[in-house]
N, C-alpha and C positions, 0 to 999 in steps of 0.2 A: 504493500500500500504506499501511497505517497504521503510525504511529511506534511502536506498542506490539506489533507482531508480534514473536514470539520472546521477549518479556520475560514475566516471571511477575507483574508488577504488575497490579493491577486497572484496569479501563477507566473506572470511575466513582468518584466521590469517596465515595459512600455505602459501597461495598464496602470501600474503604480504611479508613474510620472503624470499620466492624465488625471488620475484620481487626486493627486496631491498638487495639481496645478493651481497657481494663484494668479488672480487677475492682475496683469502688469500695472494697471492704473491704481490699484489699491495696495501695492507693495509699500512697506514702510520706508524703504530706501529711496523711493522716488518722491521728490519734495513737491514740485509745482505742477504735477500732472493730474488733471481732474477729468474723469469722464462725466460729461454732461448729458442730460436728457435731450431727445430730439427737440429742436426749436430753441434750445438754450445754449447754443454755441456762442463763443466770444466773437464779438464784431471785429472785423478786420481794421476798423477805424481806430481801435484802441492800440493796435500794434503800429499803425502809421503815426499816430499821436505820440507814442513813446519814442519812436525813432526821431521825430522832429524835436521833441523835448530834450532827449539825450544829446542830439547834435548841437542844439543851441547851448546847452550847458557846457559841452566840450569847447565850443568856439569862445564862449564867454570866459571860461577859465584860461584858455590859451592866450587871450588878449592881455592877461596879466604877466605872461612870461616875457622878461626883458630881451631885447634883441630880435623881436618878431617883426614881421613886415608891416 
């Protein structure tokens, strides 16, 4: 008889991996990834605004560097 008779554990490693799989969006080592419901996606304008804001801050800070143009 097999050693796994009467146990609820899977017989192959692949089944164990699928059963123990963790949703990548819910892993504790992923900081800023969030899975949102349908219709609740982040607007692309937030990313455009963040790019413009960071670019403006960098240009402003670089204006304080002596010897610049």
